[in-house]
VOKOLPA-315619 format. One record per residue: x negated, y negated, z negated of N, C-alpha, C, CB in turn. Coordinates in steps of 0.001 Angstrom, whole numbers, padded with zeros to 6 digits, always signed. Atoms other than C-alpha are relative to their C-alpha. Glycine has a CB too. Example, Ala and Ser with C-alpha at 12.3 -4.5 7.8 and 13.67 -1.06 7.14 Angstrom:
-000890+001190+000000-012300+004500-007800-000900-001200+000000+000992-000027-001246
+000820+001190+000060-013670+001060-007140+000770-001090-000730-000414-000462+001415
REM end
This chain:
-000928+000798-000730+000064+000461+000589-000742-001977-000639+002067+000646-000654
+001126+001094-000783-001633-003424+001347+000855-000770-001733+000354-000953+002432
+000042+000278+001447-002432-005424-001933+001248-001829+000659-002347-000207-000932
-000133+001225-000846-000022-008746-001813-000892-001196-000202+001292-000473-000141
+000851+000729+000523-001949-011804-001131+000719-001282-000638-000992-000258+000990
+000216+000661+000414-002408-014568-003429+000438-001585+000801-001052+000476-000300
-000095+001248-001111-000945-017823-002351-000097-001230-001369+001898-000032+001233
+000377+001265+001251-001156-021406-003996+001263+000163-000876-000131-001921+000658
-001418-000146+001203+002680-020740-005715-000486+000737-001255+001479+001062+000647
-000205-000619+001143+001289-018288-007925-001045-000297-000592+000270+001278+000012
+000796-000132+000444-001710-019989-008578+001028-001685-000572-001488+000456+000759
-000965+001101+001080+001076-022952-009846+000443+000807-001154+001556-000692+000749
-000848-000391+000836+003043-020938-011307-000982+001357-001025+001441+000474+000974
+000800-000216+000894+000232-019219-013423-001147-001239-001140-000623+000859+000831
+000457+000270+000843-000879-022239-014562+000671-001375-000344-001243+000170+000180
-001166+001130+001164+002081-024707-015294+000279-000841+001175-000832-001176-001682
-000030+001307-000905+001045-027393-012112+000621-000049+001215-001218-000409+000328
-000185-000294-000862+002751-028179-009098-000728+000634+001265+000398-000677-000001
+000788-000800-000816+001674-026394-005919-001347-001658+001073+001568+001202+001273
+000752+000879-001089+000495-030043-003965-001855-000112-001832+001586-002421+000706
+001169+000857+001105-002152-030647-007589-000757+001704+000540+000572-000553-002458
+001275-001054-000284-003515-026587-006797-000897-000057+001631+000772+001693-000127
+000305-000069-001487-003588-027379-003054-001611-001369+000141+001890-000591+001076
+000191+000775+000545-005490-030790-004512-001404+000394-000161+000848-000225-000900
+001222-000868+000853-007900-028617-006892-000886+000745+000659+000487+000999-000923
+000861-001089-001032-009020-026137-004201-000416-000838+001191+000996+001418+000628
+001429+000198-000991-010637-028594-001848-000462-000663-000617-000107-000535+001396
+001161+000610+000430-013851-029952-002195+000228-001338-000069-001093+000274+000780
-000368+001790+000131-012447-033539-001406+000695-000295-000809+000656-000736+001024
-000932+000422+000541-009654-033942-002889-000149+000647-001498+001183+000271+000817
+000235-000151+001057-010526-032159-005752-000278-001453-001286-000992+000866+000319
+000203+001015+000688-011912-035683-007144+000633-000640-000678-000312-000565+000425
-001286+000997+000512-008718-037263-007468+000794+000423-001241+001149-000102+001160
-000798-000882+001453-007748-035046-010691-001311+000085-000841+000802+001956+000343
+001490+000123+001184-009582-034936-013856-000838+001403+000361+000549+000064-002145
+000522-001123+000099-012011-032403-014662+000282+001151-000272-000561-000083-000443
-000786-000624+001005-010026-030659-017150+000600+000833+001079+001001-000942-000990
-001183-000688-001451-007518-029725-014265-000443+000649+000909+000728-000960+000958
+000379-000700-000756-009491-028792-012118-000752+001206+000517-000128-000471+000189
+000918-001018+000400-011956-026743-013453+001104+001168-000684-001252-000677-001137
-000475-001002+000666-008716-024776-014902+000937+000683+000811+000503-000388-001176
-001324-000379-001161-006524-024508-011446-001236+001185+001057+000851-002076+001274
+000994-000479-000352-010261-023477-010021-000114+001411-000396-000902-000743-000371
+000346-000952+000705-010779-020732-012600+001038+000602+000175-000413-000177-001191
-001058-001040-000145-007568-019191-012487+000304+000459+001467+001287-000535-000611
+000172-000753-001499-007872-018643-008815-000675+000668+000773+000021-000446+000663
+000374-001486+000597-010344-017078-009332-000140+001524-000708-000220-000085-000168
-000895-000962+000648-009089-014727-011506+000670+001016+000482+000800-000508-000474
-001474-000869-001157-006391-013998-009472-000504+000133+001627+001843-001316+000146
+001174-000475-001133-009313-013487-006579+001057-000881+001708-000183+002614+000029
-000135+000020-001273-007434-015896-004129-000666-000566+000884+000847-000270+000194
+000476+000266-001256-008532-016598-000426+000528-000738+000562-000103+000791+000697
-001082+001102-001296-007294-019680+001573-000093+000879+001279-000819-001978+000539
-000021-000495-001050-006295-019078+004478-000472-001253+001080+001346+000655+000134
+000834+000812-001006-007730-020754+007180+000603-000602+001198-001014+000799+000501
-001276-000179-001597-005434-020243+010116+000754-001019-000187+001246+001494+000172
-001249+000569-000240-002601-021236+008462-000614-001963-000537+001494+001042-001206
+000841+000788+000486-004666-024227+006819-000859-001092+001335-000936+001040-000857
+000202+001262-000958-005855-026061+009970+000413+000349+001315-001500-000520+000098
-000857+000064-000909-002812-025406+011899+000837-000985-001132+000597+001505+000667
-000368+001148+000669-001706-028276+008964-000354-000708+000130+000038-000158-000838
+001045+001448+000083-004582-030434+009151-000325-000510+001435-001654+000342-000787
+000982+000448-001042-006124-029848+012643-001023-000030-000066+000032-000897+000377
+001520-000203+000010-009022-028882+011196-000516+001688+000065-000566-000738-001475
+000745-001624+000655-011281-025339+011179-000721-000041-000972-000969+000798+000853
+000878+000064+001260-013388-026176+008559-001564+000499+000659+000690+001179-001385
+001253-001573-000830-016339-024760+011604-000653-001384+000599+000859+001762+001757
+000916+000737-001119-019031-027441+013080-000823+000992+000413-000899-001272-000472
+001577-000840-001035-021582-026319+016054-001040-000446-000243-000184-000131+001639
+001401+000665-000047-025277-026728+015526-000414+000534+001367-001116+000438-001309
+000801-000146-000765-027036-026684+018629-001076-000033+000160+000154-000304+000455
+001322+000026-000223-030517-025770+018645-000772+000204+001080-000377+000606-000625
+000498-000056-001613-033280-025568+021681-000318+001468-000049-001493-001074+000526
+000462-001541-000074-035425-022528+020213+000269+000887-000794-001158+000194-000009
-000690-000537+000773-033841-020219+017999-001451+000366-000786+001096+001078+000587
+000643-000389+000537-037517-018829+017303-001225-001146-000824-000248+000915+000848
+000947+000087+001307-039432-021886+015879+000431-000896-001443-001380-000688+000553
-000580-000375+000896-039571-022155+012693+000183-001301-000942-000656+001140-000478
+000036+001321+000319-039055-025975+012166+001409-000192-000276-000607-000914+001057
-000574+000438+000262-035924-025655+012360+001371+000665-001202-000006-000415+001073
-000101-000026+001262-034572-023331+008840-000100-001375-000445-000906+000859-000556
-000005+001378+001392-035359-026409+006691+000941-001221+000851-002178-000889-000499
-001155+000934-000540-033195-028459+009328+001489+000640-000725+000044+000081+001940
-001144-001275-000542-030314-025694+009429+000133-000244-001993-000827+002227+001123
-000121-000301+001272-030800-025508+005154+000970-001231-000367-001433+000143-000781
-000080+001435+000573-030254-029445+005044+001468-000241+000178-000978-001183+000795
-001089+000173+000000-027384-029486+006900+000768+000535-000719+000275+000068+000807
-000892-000525+000769-025615-026965+005204-000050-000268-001390-000010+001187+000191
+000150+000643+001446-026775-028504+001660+001397-001051+000172-001792-000958-000300
-000938+000906+000018-023893-031009+002782+000876+000344+000065+000029-000745+000604
-001113-000809-000952-021747-028859+004836+000922+001219-001246-001131+001121+001572
-000361-001111+000690-021503-025806+002739+001322-000415-001354-001551+000608-000603
-000882+000818+001130-019969-027812-000729+001421-000317+000525-000726-001499-000412
-000864+000343-000829-017560-029102+001399+001322+000931+000403-000755-000263+000986
-001022-001362-000847-015854-025758+002729-000538+000735+001510+001707-000790+000530
+000435-000029-001782-017570-025818+006564-000923+000968-000207-000758-001518+000896
+000448-001177-000186-018953-023101+007493-000915-000746+001796+001554+001442-000043
+001213+000813-001345-021650-024021+011061-000189+001331+000728-001975-000816-000660
+000727-001164-000952-022228-021617+014119-000512-000754+000557+000660+001020+000906
+001509+000315-000325-025726-021874+014983-000017+000438+001958-001290+001302-001262
+000643-000838-001351-026001-021598+019068-001434-000051+000572+000730-000410+001179
+001195+000317-000821-029682-021496+021038+000236-000550+001420-000806+001219+000126
+000129+000143-001568-030194-022934+024304-000994+000034+000630+000382-000960+000465
+001080-000230-000895-033423-021580+024941-000649-000920+000896+000336+000853+000690
+000229+001105-000389-033904-025318+026061+000323+000060+001537-001308-000381-000409
-000893+000365-001080-031873-024354+029034+001511-000695+000630-000007+000792+000232
-001446+001141-000087-029224-027099+030121+000921+000778+000829-000268-001722+000869
-000884-000610-000242-027131-024648+031826+000384+000835-000705-000073+000313+000812
+000195-000689+001514-027330-022430+028940+001263-000982-001120-002109-000318-000651
-000180+000970+000596-026580-025441+027072+001666-000660-000434-000783-000728+000769
-001554-000162-000630-023229-026446+028916+000911+001062-000744-000070+000526+001636
-000309-001439+000546-022183-022744+028369+000693-000375-001296-001405+001034-000257
-000586-000111+001406-022260-023145+024962+000517-000990-000542-000793+000359-000877
-001021+000898+000232-020959-026222+024365+001348+000190+000085-000168-000846+000641
-000783-000419+000296-018241-025232+025985+000967+000928-000925-000143-000008+000519
-000045-001335+001231-017940-022057+023455+000429-000819-000664-001309+000910-000696
-000091+000923+001220-018069-024193+020805+001232-000999-000206-001215-000850+000028
-001627+000096+000105-015279-026155+021835+000668+000769+000284+000596-000780+000554
-001351-001489-000143-012945-023043+022925+000163+000366-001231-000420+001631+000894
-000524-001158+001530-013394-021852+019218+000375-001244-001424-001974+001431-000732
-000367+000421+000613-012286-025099+018272-000612-000879-001591+000615+000795+000174
+000957+000462+001671-015307-026594+015930+000295-002024-000957-002417+000012+000776
-000305+001402+000688-014320-030275+014444-001248-001288+000061+000282+000390-001672
+000835+001309-000878-017898-031898+015328-001285+000890+000770-000823-001508-001330
+001067-000831-000571-021053-030679+016503-000961-000892-000277+000076+000464+001495
+000800+000686+000086-024527-031477+015663-001618+000401+001026+000029-000046-001438
+000320-000515-001407-026881-031511+018597-001253-000291+000132+000774-000552+001159
+001665+000702+000279-030509-030880+018085-001659+000435+001488-000587+001078-002066
+000121-000355-000923-031071-029677+021272+000169-001057+001436+000705+000965-000212
-000219+001099-001262-029926-032969+023858-001173-000017+000764+000281-001576-000451
+000692+000598-001108-031534-033789+026711+000525-001611+000045+000347+000889+001437
-000098+001264-000128-032139-037845+027415+001138-000238+001353-001539-000581+000167
-001357+000146-000632-029372-037271+030044+001041+001422+000310-000343-000714+001406
-000384-001093+000777-026992-034923+028650+001581-000245+000531-000411-000081-001791
-001063+000104-000267-023529-034996+030494+000796+000878-000573+000071-000054+001054
-000755-001731+000838-022241-031307+028964+000586-001402-001512-002099+002121-000866
-000085+000480+001472-022430-033757+025405+000474-000908+000155-001030-000195-000833
-000570+001269-000065-021392-036740+026939+001728+000322+000411-000928-000967+001200
-001568-000151-000579-018160-035227+028362+000817+000167-001819+000234+001935+001393
-000358-000277+000910-017823-033882+024653+000616-001261-000721-000914+000664-000490
+000650+001074+000895-018221-036935+023397+001889-001155+000389-002237-000823+000899
-001397+000577-000840-015326-038302+025889+001423+000171-000555+000126+000728+001393
-000683-000895+000256-013267-035852+024987+000644-000328-001426-000752+001156+000160
+000119+000359+001528-013192-036996+021123-000553+000480-001024+000874-000041-000463
+000255-000486+001136-015132-034804+019643-001349-000741-000280+000015+001527-000001
+001274+000869+000472-017857-035827+017179-000445+000662+000109-000356-000646-001044
+000848+000016-000387-020900-035547+017856-001036-001040-000425+000318+000109+000954
+001723+000644+000365-024792-036265+015923-000913+000303+000934-000771+000603-001360
+001777-001227-000206-028123-035796+017467-000874-000326-000654-000967+000090+001434
+000713-000261+000686-030631-034610+015901-001429+000251+000357+000523+000732-000468
+001246+000115-000223-034695-035252+016240+000334-000608+001548-000912+001431-000247
+000094+000501-001831-033321-036505+020117+000639-000446-000599+000253+000606+001576
-001276+001245-000119-030779-038843+021170-000274+000210+001602-000305-002032-000841
-000153+001122-001204-029785-040034+024648+000230-001082+000569+000349+000057+000430
-000115+001624-000453-030596-042766+026760+001018-000576-000294-000054-000322+001340
-001004+000659+000452-028148-045289+026192+001742+000200-000350-000185-000737+000719
-001860-000662+000333-025156-043488+024873-000037-000620-001683+000306+002543+000064
-000500+000193+001758-023572-044332+021102+000230+000705-000511+000940-000577-000492
-000052-000615+000509-023421-041313+019957-001122-000003-001380+000141+000724+000858
-000054+000439+001487-025012-041697+016403-001356+001414+000104+001962+000158-001202
+001101-001085-000044-028840-040021+016418-000802-000123-001640-001226-000390+001498
+000682-000074+001039-030962-039179+013824-001285+000549+000684+000670+000795-001123
+001208-000236-001347-034603-039409+015039-000995-000520-000857+000143-000969+001731
+001239+000171+000941-038215-039694+013201-000470-000742+000845-000941+001172-000502
+000470+000944-000357-040028-042761+013264-001508+000347+001002-000074-000763-001263
+001169+000248-000870-042560-041858+016131-001081-000404+000637+000033-000036+000268
+000765+000951+000234-043966-044919+016725-001018+000267-000527+000443-000780-000531
+000666-000013+001680-045286-045009+013154-001040+001027+000118+001192+000515-001409
+001042-000807-000048-046819-041421+013527-000788+000456+000737+000167+000637-000278
+001198+000083-000667-048272-041358+016520-001003-001674-000317+000527+000247+001671
+000606+001316+000324-049668-044446+015525-001140+000067-001165+001177-000981-000453
+000715-000177+001175-051063-043533+012336-000943+001346+000743+001100+000328-001533
+001020-000979-000450-052693-040240+014193-000789-000264+000904+000432+001029+000375
+001157+000898-001235-054658-042478+017042-000894-000790-001152+000997-001504+001389
+001261+000861+000818-055845-044471+013932-000737+000923-000756+000501-001192-001103
+000509-000863+000731-056916-041444+012296-001009+000396+000482+000668+000849-000286
+001008+000100-001312-058841-040572+015416-001096-000510-000256+000424-000768+001119
+001174+001252-000391-060272-043770+015967-000898-000002-000793+000397-001457-000003
+001444+000173+001111-061770-043613+012715-000571+001127-000503+000270-000761-001366
+000732-000536+000428-063374-040915+012400-001159+000210+001931+000867+001304-001014
+000810+000742-000882-065037-042255+015943+000514+000208+001258-001389+000325-000056
-000029-000364-001306-063431-040516+018585+000574-001196+000775+000780+001277+000182
-000327+001272-001069-063235-042850+021651+000960+000626+001379-001746-000726+000691
-000217-000866-001271-062345-040180+024588+000515+001176-000436-001247+000294+000847
-000685-001024+000333-058965-039002+023441+001004+000115+001192+000579-000151-001385
-000848+000313-000726-056866-037242+025231+001207+000620-000735-000298+000361+001337
-001313+000267+000340-052906-036482+025137+000525+001289+000605+000623-001415+000547
-000641-000526-000077-050957-033853+025443+002037+000107-000153-000789+000390-000459
-001209+000523-000136-047301-034782+026194+001316+001160-000331-000016-000587+001474
-001261-001015+000204-043665-033341+025425+000311-000280+001324+001298-000282-001222
-000871-000292-000912-041498-032610+028084+000849-001417+000285+000838+001240-000499
-000301+001634-000100-040207-036624+029445+001318+000126+000480-001006-001003+001075
-001273+000274-000049-036823-035115+029730+000854+000198-001609+000512+000954+001180
-000459+000350+001633-036461-035367+026261-000873-001300-000700-000361+001523-001075
+001024+001700+000391-036899-038396+024188-000990+000439-000709+000755-001399-001082
+001296+000140+000301-039204-036955+021950-001387+000021+000605-000032+000609-000628
+001295+000085-001564-041798-036218+025405+000050-001366+000240+000471+000917+001791
-000277+001385-000041-040599-040054+026268-000987-000853-000811+001366-000218-000472
+000382+001170+001065-040870-041639+022855-001457-000017-000152+000664+000215-001513
+001290-000346+000788-044092-039717+021854-001640-000546+001119+000129+002085-000311
+001668+000490-000760-046438-040902+025079+000053-001674+000375-000341+001014+001872
+000623+001157-000444-045422-043776+025681-000210-000727-001603+001028-000901+001241
+000530+000692+000841-046156-044930+021876-001222+000685+000001+000695-000164-001182
+001574-000668-000188-049609-042890+022413-000377-001534+001057-000110+002137+001090
+000602+001373-000709-049935-045730+024977-000087-001283-001130+001139-000518+001394
+000082+000748+000585-049077-048279+022985-000640-000839-000803+000363+000208-000138
+000842+000586+001515-050859-047674+019729-001471+000018+000754+000077+001327-001779
+001532-000259-000770-053919-046609+022089-000274-002200+000393+000325+001564+002231
+000468+001559-000376-053625-050471+023489-000136-000775-001397+001247-000878+001058
+000051+000942+001159-053404-052267+020119-000897+000153-000530+000850-000030-000869
+000777-000499+000484-056123-050323+019326-001089-000226+000727+000295+001041-000250
+000589-000340-000981-057909-051208+022152-000828+001109+000171-000488-000820+000248
+000083-000715+000308-058488-047734+022310+000142+000587+001866+000758+000154-001271
+000186-000722-001896-059294-046289+026507+000734+000827+000357-001267+000813+000486
-001123-001014-000277-056215-044609+027711-000229+000605+001675+001653-000885-000217
+000375-000490-001363-057771-042676+030857+001429+000979+000261-001689+000940+000012
-000985-000495-000532-054386-041291+032984-000831+001641+000416+000619-001101+001258
+000350-001156+000258-056921-038068+033537+000436+000402-001092-001109+000151+000068
+000160-000706+000457-056517-036790+030686+001469-000363-000913-001357+000122-000336
-001226-000307+000784-052773-037116+029723+000429+001149+000561+001090-001043-000004
-001107-001135-000899-051141-033565+030822+001256+000089-000677-000543+001691+000103
-001661-000293+000205-047376-033280+030502+000397+001361-000381+000826-000247+001340
-000500-001817+000153-045964-030052+029323+001358+000223+000310-000102+000700-001627
-001166+000091-000209-042912-028727+030305+000990+000472-000634+000102+000245+000835
-000692-000125+001093-041582-027199+027143-000946+000213-001314+000944+001087+000244
+000479-000155+001429-042520-027710+023652-000484+001289-000577+001011-000367-000815
+000171-001547+000287-044430-024311+023174-001706+000150-000574+000332+001025+001669
+001193-000176-000042-047853-022711+022775-000485+000669+001040-000325+000450-000954
+000515-000652-000746-048173-021472+025785+000072-001287+000704+000495+001308+000402
+000771+001334-001424-048298-024764+027682-000645-000984-000868+001403-001151+001218
+001104+000636-000104-050316-026211+025272-001519+000386+000503-000015-000337-001025
+001281-000020-000560-052868-024274+026280+000048-000015+001329-000735+001027-000391
+000737+000542-001143-052367-024441+029691+000051-001365+000216+000394+000558+001134
+000294+001490-000413-052033-028302+029115-002205+000057+000027+000988-001403-001704
+000696-000082+000016-055202-027916+027596-001244+000524+000893+000324+000137-000644
+000966-001109-000455-057072-025345+029856-000442-001453+001655+001144+002231+000467
-000289+000505-000954-055848-028211+032500-001120-001282+000036+001471-000222-000022
+000909+001788+000766-058030-031189+030871-001361+000699-000217+000757-000902-002106
+001158-000690+000509-060889-028783+030054-000724-000225+001606+000312+001813-000714
+000563-000574-001616-061050-027626+034383-000148-002280+001020+002249+001755+001163
+000598+001405-000807-060919-032069+035208-001508-000130-000138+000650-001487-000658
+001650+000677+000182-064643-032322+034208+000341-001345-000887-000914-000546+001805
-000519+001770+001179-063012-035790+031641-000654+000306-001258+002156-000341-000572
+000532-000518+001874-065323-035010+028116+001340-001215-000829-002603-000769-000645
-001268+000656+001432-062766-035878+025203-000693+000499-000831+001828+000550-000261
+000142-000239+001441-063313-035591+022233+001237+000579-001572-000482-001345-000190
-001256-000278+000837-059639-035247+020683+001108+000173+000809+000330-001068-000966
-001640-000126-001065-056233-034002+022143+000650-000848-001577+000991+002439+000599
-000632+000113+000344-053530-035806+020674+001208+000530+000438-000217-000755-000157
-001723-001009-000421-050279-033379+020580+001244-000445-000416+000171+001537-000713
-002216+000986+000850-046517-034366+020498+000777+001277-000456+001734-001047+001860
-000050-000823+001036-046116-031373+018483-000925+001003+000084+001174+000482-000161
+001135-001066+000716-047521-028563+016134+000348+001417+000928+000335+000308-002062
+000145-000898-001191-046885-025800+019221-000518-000151+000876+000762+000306+000486
+001231+001053-000639-048543-027779+021287-001301+000231-000637+000309-001665-000256
+001385-000052+000421-051438-027993+019273-000461+001310+000261-000207-000354-001424
+000621-000913+000234-051307-024680+018405-000656+001124+000938+000654+000340-000698
+000353-000145-000850-051831-023603+021782-001398-000147+000698+000686-000386+000255
+001507+000505-000540-054797-025657+022851-000537+000477-000936-000441-001536+000237
+000756-000115+000320-056646-024810+019847-000146+001618+000152-000039-000716-000968
+000651-001404-000563-056201-020890+020737-000611+000521+001179+000756+000763-000015
+000396+000042-001207-057244-022018+024657-001630-000428-000445+000968-001042+000985
+000942+000952+000246-059869-023948+022913-001321+001597-001050+000992-001792-001183
+000424-001080+000434-060732-020762+020912-001021+001607+001073+001394+000268-000581
+000336-000513-000729-060680-018583+023801-001511-000251+000664+000930-000086+000556
+001300+000413-000664-063694-020523+025694-000543-000554-001176+000053-001037+001302
+000893+000182+000759-065574-020815+022712-000211-001107-000762-000804+000191+000534
-000007+001566+000326-065110-024526+021682+000178-000102-001370+001140-000863+000718
-000028-000399+002047-065255-024832+018104+000959-001441-000476-002333-000130-001153
-001759+001490+000611-061890-027103+016416-000351+000272-001231+002355+000395+000293
-000394+000963-000625-062770-029624+015372-001555-001197+000100+001444-000489-000847
+001280+000874-000266-066821-029586+015672-000632-000262+001480-001098+000650-000775
+000037+000608-000588-066261-029829+019039+000904-001487+000576-000204+000781+000374
-001920-000389-000233-062361-030699+019748+000722-000145-001179+000454+001715+000444
-000828-000487+001405-060612-032019+017280+001380-000370+000228-000514-000763-001491
-001202+000221-000593-056911-031533+017826+000712+000048-001241+000440+000962+001133
-000696+000314+001213-053720-032935+015842+001612+000609+000585-000152-001884-000463
-001294-000146-000107-050101-032140+015757+001035-000788-000106+000216+000654-000563
-000682+000649+000402-046573-033139+015064+001069+000694-000389+000119-000839+000661
-001443+000223+000519-043860-032528+013048-000251+001057-001745+001502+000844+001505
+000614-000809+000752-045852-030323+010433+000932+000865-000423-000673-000569-000948
-000834-001121-000005-043499-026684+010667-000414+000672-001020+000028+000767+001152
+000570-001307+000678-044092-024319+008157-000911+000684+000441+000776+000880-000157
+000952-000914+000161-046934-022138+007386-001643-000467+000989+000831+001475+000510
+001313+000696-000887-049617-024297+009461-000728+000209-001332+000080-001904+000770
+001441-000028+001106-051523-024353+005871-000525+001571-000211+000472-000674-001825
+000430-001311-000181-051599-020637+006718-001363-000020+001547+001677+000999+000313
+000549-000261-001614-053235-020781+010112-001668-001179-000022+001696-000789+001560
+001601-000011-000347-057166-021371+010996+000136-000481+001476-000875+001671-000152
+000240+000875+001519-058057-024074+011260+001458-000622-000045-001452-001458-000006
-001745+000429+000254-055073-025933+009556+000084-001067+000505+000662-000193-001480
-000501+001021-001529-053729-028313+011500+000287-001870-001032+002408+000987+001052
-000558+000971-000316-053608-032190+011353+001076+000088+000404-000509-000531+000598
-000452+000001-000206-050927-033230+011557+001091-001255-000522-000183+000946+000070
-000873+000911-000044-047502-035903+011405+001200+001004-000797+000245-000624+001604
-000863-000039+000796-045237-034476+008696+001586-000672+000022-000679-000361-000838
-000754+000422-000256-041500-035009+009503+001216+000258-000938-000038+000214+001064
-001107-000176+001591-038297-034832+006743+000896+000734+001082+000937-001826-001109
-001145-000947-000452-037065-031654+008014+001065+000744-000585-000444+000806+000481
-000897-000344+000678-034686-030555+005620+001106-001647-000505-000839+000913-001195
-000787+001505-000159-033450-034492+005023+000344-000446+001483-000997-001262-000615
-000275+000561-001592-033248-034976+008618+001227+000673+000004-001132+000456+001412
-000742-000548+000127-030723-031995+008696+001758-000514-001053-000904+000915-000288
-000681-000146+000755-028925-033562+005561+000434-000918+000844-000180+000054-001286
-000938+001323-000783-028315-037133+006973+000832+000048+001621-001189-001283+000236
-000646-000656-000776-027029-035179+009995+001233+000219-000201-000476+000887+000163
-001163-000750+000228-024368-033458+008619+001155-001015-001529-000767+001856-000497
-000580+001028+000846-023743-036920+005970+000891-001103+001197-001412-000830-000968
-000372+000487-001096-023202-038361+009376+001161-000166+000737-000519+000395+000517
-000928-001085-000953-021107-036030+010923+001315-000167-000373-000327+001638-000177
-000644-000068+001418-019154-036301+007678+001136-001475+000274-001457-000206-001552
-000721+001824-000038-018374-040282+008078+001071+000378+001828-002122-001986+000331
-000807-000073-001337-017456-039463+011889+001343+000873-000163-000954+000692+001200
-001591-000746+000644-014727-036784+010909+000984-000890-001098-000440+001554-001026
-001149+000862+000366-013121-038746+008485-000147-001147-000193+000584+000291-000945
+000123+001534-000639-013611-042064+009696-000178-000906-001315+001540-000541+000980
+000992+000245+000958-015424-043223+006575-001020-001558+000941-001015+001816-000298
+001391+001268-000152-016668-046702+008163-000487+000546+001626-001777+000259-001597
+000483-000205-000573-018108-047460+011102-001953+000599-000226+000555-000922+000513
+001082-000823+000093-021426-044366+011712-000886-000662+000061-000142+000912+000756
+000949+000511-000651-025030-045919+012109-000772+000853+001119-000777-000426-000935
+000530-000188-001558-026009-045933+015682-000990+001333+000029-000972-001505+000567
+001592-000075-000335-029325-044748+015388-000525-000026-001682-000689-001606+001147
+000977-000236+001082-031222-043437+011724-001583+000317+000561+000579+001281-000882
+001594+000188+000110-034856-043775+011658-000712+000195-000775-000422-000886+000096
+000834-001146+001352-036735-041424+009159-001274-000093+000054+000177+001731+000100
+001849+000593-000347-040532-042447+008228-000132+001342-000090-001219-001188-001245
+000959-001089-000001-042974-039902+008592-001114-000346-000941-000539+000280+001410
+000886+000696+000790-046166-039410+007206-001552+001107+000659+000578+000062-002005
+001419-001394-001186-050153-037887+008593-000056+000335-000927-001761-000194+000944
+000110-000977+000666-050723-034941+007005-001705+000266+000442+001215+001102+000337
+001573-000022-000848-054817-034811+007106-000454+001351-000193-001319-001118-000647
+000803-001588+000622-056220-030980+007221-001516+000226+001134+001495+001860+000329
+001504-000469-000700-059661-029130+009062+000408+000072+001446-000710+001661-000558
+000350+000397-001869-058270-029415+012848-000521-001647+000550+001750+000211+000980
-000025+001772-000893-059578-033436+013086-001554+000207-001192+001977-001911-000450
+001560+000396+001153-063620-034007+011959-000999-001348+000732-001420+001841-000058
+000810+001326-000338-066216-036654+013095-000279+000443+000909-001098-000619-000724
+000149-000667-001600-066471-036904+016898-001677-000162-000002+000971-001098+001575
+001407-000987-000159-069569-034980+018121-001013-001964+000213+000052+001703+002167
+000463+001404-000051-072291-038220+018393-000106+000243+001716-001618-000470-001051
+000445-000147-001385-073070-039091+022161-000247+000730+000664-000652-000340+000260
+000878-000522-000077-075959-037014+022804+000938+001690+000177-001027-000485-001202
-001021-001984+000213-072813-033900+022209+000440-000352+001195+001680+000552-001487
-000856-000313-000564-070635-035122+023944+000407+000318+001703+000473-000710-000517
+000535-000448-000781-070022-033038+027166+001195+000492+000652-001005+000736-000375
-001029-000401-000512-067898-031873+029936+000112+001735-000076-000010-000632+001347
+000069-001308+000017-066612-028273+029512+000331+000624+001227+000724+000452-000950
-000559-000549-001345-065218-027706+032684-001309+001172+000948+000411-001656+001054
REM end
């Protein structure tokens, strides 16, 4: 025999309050309008009776599914677990569940997954895989879907974004290399169809100009993906050009790790002969030799900020800020060292 489902009326009868009061006590937002004693008593009774909310019925009443789509570009990238934890630290206590989808940095796949999330009726989307020009997410916003972009942004779009202070990070890193005596500095840029790749390359050029560091365009390689294979490919291209350099400023950590591996395979010392830097400070970098000098971004904090702004959009709590720029900090480890003296600088082609 099937056990009878516990309802709000059962809890109301047990606690001696009105059904509407029970409903408010079991709502993570509305419960704040009740006294702590009443809310705790109702919630305790609900747990004792084994009450489970009927999300489908609630969704029909409120036109909410209490689900949020989270779009990431690469599920193998260890930078995303702290970001996801930040998102869930805000959403889960309020009763939201996250549906996480992985685009593999494929625009066609991203478009299909956006449609899947919309078909599933998510209340909003946090998008960490957005392109600088992204028609799929633009259509979703035009249709009334609340969206926040994370770590990236869409060019000229009103979609609220959470981004890192790329200018400050690149400037701090270039100054660190200059202070170590490096004047021949190469750059492995991220993909230019992503705001992070475009903005960090522009920041590199600006910072070099401000510090009177000469930028040789032949020492700039543009990666097609933010991964280790592209970092290695770009580093080998730099070496093949025969232009001497003593440091490589990479647009993210995975590019930097690939560059270091390519140097290792060529028996070129890092940092003795060439220093290498990253950006993001993804987990476990302190376990890899040489330990990577990088720019630390707020991973958990970025996820938390994105979820908070999405809630503002969902609840119409005033106008959400169009852009939130999070501070970054330089983390110096041992993948950078003093520039070799001029007699030791050579081409590795």
